[in-house]
C-alpha positions, 0 to 999 in steps of 0.5 A: 464580514470575517477577518479573513475575508477582509484580508483577502479583499484588501489583498485582491485590491492591492494586487489589482492596483499593483498590476495596473501600476506595473502596466502603466510603468511598462508602457502597456497599451490602453487597450491591454490595461482596459482588458485587464480592468474589465476582467477584474472590474466586478470583483474589484468594485464589490470588494471596495464596496464591502470593505467600505461598509465594513470599515464604516460599521466596525463594532464599537465596545467600551471597556467594562461597559459590555456584559457577557451572558452565559446560560447554564441549564437555563440559569443566566449568569452575567459576568 
Protein backbone atom coordinates (compact mmCIF):
# COMPACT_ATOMS: atom_id res chain seq x y z
CA UNK A 1 0.00 0.00 0.00
CA UNK A 2 1.38 3.38 -0.92
CA UNK A 3 2.15 5.81 1.84
CA UNK A 4 -0.35 8.34 0.48
CA UNK A 5 -3.10 5.72 0.56
CA UNK A 6 -2.22 4.96 4.18
CA UNK A 7 -2.60 8.62 5.15
CA UNK A 8 -5.83 8.94 3.17
CA UNK A 9 -7.36 5.87 4.79
CA UNK A 10 -6.27 6.94 8.28
CA UNK A 11 -7.77 10.37 7.67
CA UNK A 12 -11.05 8.87 6.40
CA UNK A 13 -11.36 6.67 9.50
CA UNK A 14 -10.58 9.64 11.74
CA UNK A 15 -13.20 11.81 10.01
CA UNK A 16 -15.90 9.16 10.35
CA UNK A 17 -15.04 8.61 14.03
CA UNK A 18 -15.09 12.36 14.70
CA UNK A 19 -18.44 12.76 12.97
CA UNK A 20 -19.99 9.94 14.98
CA UNK A 21 -18.65 11.47 18.21
CA UNK A 22 -20.04 14.84 17.19
CA UNK A 23 -23.43 13.30 16.45
CA UNK A 24 -23.52 11.51 19.81
CA UNK A 25 -22.45 14.61 21.74
CA UNK A 26 -25.13 16.70 20.03
CA UNK A 27 -27.94 14.24 20.71
CA UNK A 28 -28.57 13.10 17.15
CA UNK A 29 -31.12 10.31 17.02
CA UNK A 30 -29.98 6.71 16.71
CA UNK A 31 -31.70 6.62 13.34
CA UNK A 32 -29.61 9.54 12.02
CA UNK A 33 -26.39 7.98 13.31
CA UNK A 34 -27.32 4.63 11.78
CA UNK A 35 -28.03 6.33 8.45
CA UNK A 36 -24.60 7.99 8.53
CA UNK A 37 -22.90 4.71 9.44
CA UNK A 38 -24.71 2.82 6.70
CA UNK A 39 -23.51 5.35 4.13
CA UNK A 40 -19.83 4.95 5.15
CA UNK A 41 -19.79 1.38 6.48
CA UNK A 42 -18.32 -0.36 3.43
CA UNK A 43 -15.43 2.09 2.92
CA UNK A 44 -14.79 2.31 6.68
CA UNK A 45 -14.57 -1.48 7.01
CA UNK A 46 -12.37 -1.82 3.94
CA UNK A 47 -10.03 0.93 5.16
CA UNK A 48 -9.71 -0.66 8.61
CA UNK A 49 -8.97 -4.08 7.10
CA UNK A 50 -6.38 -2.72 4.65
CA UNK A 51 -4.61 -0.75 7.35
CA UNK A 52 -4.62 -3.75 9.66
CA UNK A 53 -2.89 -5.82 6.97
CA UNK A 54 -0.46 -2.99 6.19
CA UNK A 55 0.57 -2.38 9.80
CA UNK A 56 1.00 -6.10 10.49
CA UNK A 57 3.26 -6.55 7.45
CA UNK A 58 5.60 -3.58 7.46
CA UNK A 59 8.79 -4.20 5.50
CA UNK A 60 11.62 -5.00 7.85
CA UNK A 61 15.16 -4.19 6.84
CA UNK A 62 18.18 -4.48 9.06
CA UNK A 63 20.74 -1.76 8.52
CA UNK A 64 23.81 -2.92 6.58
CA UNK A 65 22.26 -6.33 5.90
CA UNK A 66 20.51 -5.57 2.65
CA UNK A 67 22.14 -5.23 -0.72
CA UNK A 68 21.36 -2.86 -3.53
CA UNK A 69 21.74 -4.46 -6.92
CA UNK A 70 22.26 -2.35 -9.98
CA UNK A 71 22.28 -3.70 -13.50
CA UNK A 72 24.28 -1.76 -16.05
CA UNK A 73 24.46 -3.36 -19.47
CA UNK A 74 23.75 -6.80 -17.96
CA UNK A 75 26.67 -6.53 -15.56
CA UNK A 76 25.41 -6.81 -11.98
CA UNK A 77 26.96 -4.61 -9.35
CA UNK A 78 26.23 -4.91 -5.67
CA UNK A 79 26.59 -1.98 -3.32
